[in-house]
N, C-alpha and C positions, 0 to 999 in steps of 0.2 A: 276360817277361810284361808286357803293357800295364797302365797304371794302371786302365783301364776293367775289365780282367779281374780285377785285384786287388780292386777295389770289388765286382764281381759275386760273387767268392768270399767276401768278407766278408759281404755281404748273405745269400748262400746259407747260410753257416755259422750266422749269427745266427738266420735263419728256422728252420733245422732243429734248433737247440739251445735254442730258447725256446718254451715252450708257447703263450704269448699275447704277440704282438709287434705293436706299432703304430709305423709310420713316420709321424711327425707333424711339424708345424711347431711348434717349441718342445718342451718336456718335459711330462710329466704334472703336474709341479708348477707349471709356467708355460707353458701353451699360448700360441702366438703367432698363432693364427687361429681363427675361430669354428667351422669344420668340425672342426679338431683338438680343440678344447675340447668340442664336442658328442660326439665319438667317445669321448674319454677319460671323459667323464661317464657314458656307458653302462656302461663297464667298472667305474668307481668305484661305480656303483649296484649292480652285481652283487657287489661286495666281494671280488673275486678278485685275486691277484697278476698283474701284467702289466708288461712293459717297453716303453719308448718309445725310438725313435731319432730325434733331431732332424735333419731333412733340411736345415735351414738352417745347421747347424754345418759342413757340408762342401759347397761349391757343386758338386763333381764327383759327389756321391752321387745327387742327384735324377734326372738324365737316365738313369743306369744303373738306378736303381730303377724308373723308368717302363718300361724295356725288360724288366726282370726280372719284374715283375708284369703286364706287358702292360696297364697301367692308367695313364692320363695324369695323374691328380691325386693329391694327398695330402690326407688320410691314406690309408694302405694298412694293412689289418689281416690278419695271418696267425695262424691258430690251428692248432696241431699241424702246422706246416710247410705248411699249405694256405692259399692266398689266399682270403679271404672277401669283401672288398670295401672300399668307401670309406664315407664318412660316411652317405649316404642309405641304403645297404644295411644298415649296422650299426644305424641308428636303427629301420629297419623290422623287422629281426630282433629287436631289443631289445623293441619294442612288442608283437610277436607271441609273445614267449617263446622263440623259436627260438635266440636268442643265448645264453640261459642254458643250453639243452640242449647247444649246441656247447662252451661253456665248461666245463660239468660233465663232459662227455666228455673234454675235454683234461686237466682236473685229475685225473680218475680214472685216466688212462692213464699 
């Protein structure tokens, strides 16, 4: 198995086994970019448990993640195994109240 396939499988398992997962630059305790910080802030405001994966920790992760999510940028947010979007989409969903509905559904399931 290639390294890319191993990384793909790791991403896939993490996405499927984590209710709310954010692929970010940095961690939720110490975001390392404004977009990641803004996305993390939306979930902190909702007061729900979520996990982050720092794409800067492994240089091989980011290109595979971009293919996996078919999304060119970070952060990438997955809720209940489904790709939701990046920073702008998350902020819009948060402002409209839709993010809370998605999160509540994930936490109930």
